[in-house]
N, C-alpha and C positions, 0 to 999 in steps of 0.2 A: 531269516536271511534278510539282509539289508543291502540295498543298492544305493549308493550315493554318487551323484553326478556333480561336477563342478562346471556349471554353465553360467556364463555371464548374461546380462540383460540383452545384448545385441544378438547373441546366439539364439536365445529364446524367441526374440522378435522375428528372426529369420525363419525359425521353425514354424511359428504361428502363421506367417505369411504363406507358407506352403500348404496350409490346411484348406480344404474346400470351404466355400462361403457358409454353408450350413453349420459346419463345426466351429467356425469363427464366431458365428452368432451364438451358438450354445456356450462357447467359452466366455464370450462377453456377458451373457446373462448370468452365468455361474459366478463370475468375478464380481459383477455388480451386486448380486444378492449377498455374497459373502461380505463385501465391503459394507453394505447397508446393515447387515446383521452385526458386524463388529462395531459400527458406529452407534447403533441403537443400544447395544450392551454397554458401551462406554458412556453414552449419555444417561442411561438409566442409573448406572453406578454413580456418575457425577451427581445426579439429582438426589439420590439417596444420601450420599455423603455430605451434600451441601444443604440438605433439608433442615428446616428449623426443628428444634426439639422442645418439648414441654418440660417445665420444671415440675417437681412433685406438687407444689402448691397449685399450679395451673391445672394439673390432672385432677386434684381434689376438687377444685372449683368447678371443673367441667362435670365431674361425676355428680356433685351436689345439684348442679343445674339440670342435668338429665333426669335425676330422681324427681326434682320439683316439676319438670315438664311432664314426666310420665304420670305423676299423681294428679296433675291439674287437667289432664285431658278428659274430655267428656266421652265416655264409652257408650 
């Protein structure tokens, strides 16, 4: 079962103002945390999509260097 309401911004605002202060604080905290979560997901996605990538030759060079470093370590 689904209930759908058509409420505009000002009606929501009027309803929020009728809430007790404690509930307004809870609502504020909930909304802020949801906004922060959405922003962090978007920024992480942006970071991943815009991150530099290595070419195959760069990966090969890195692998060879790691092998060399691992062999040259004094154990």
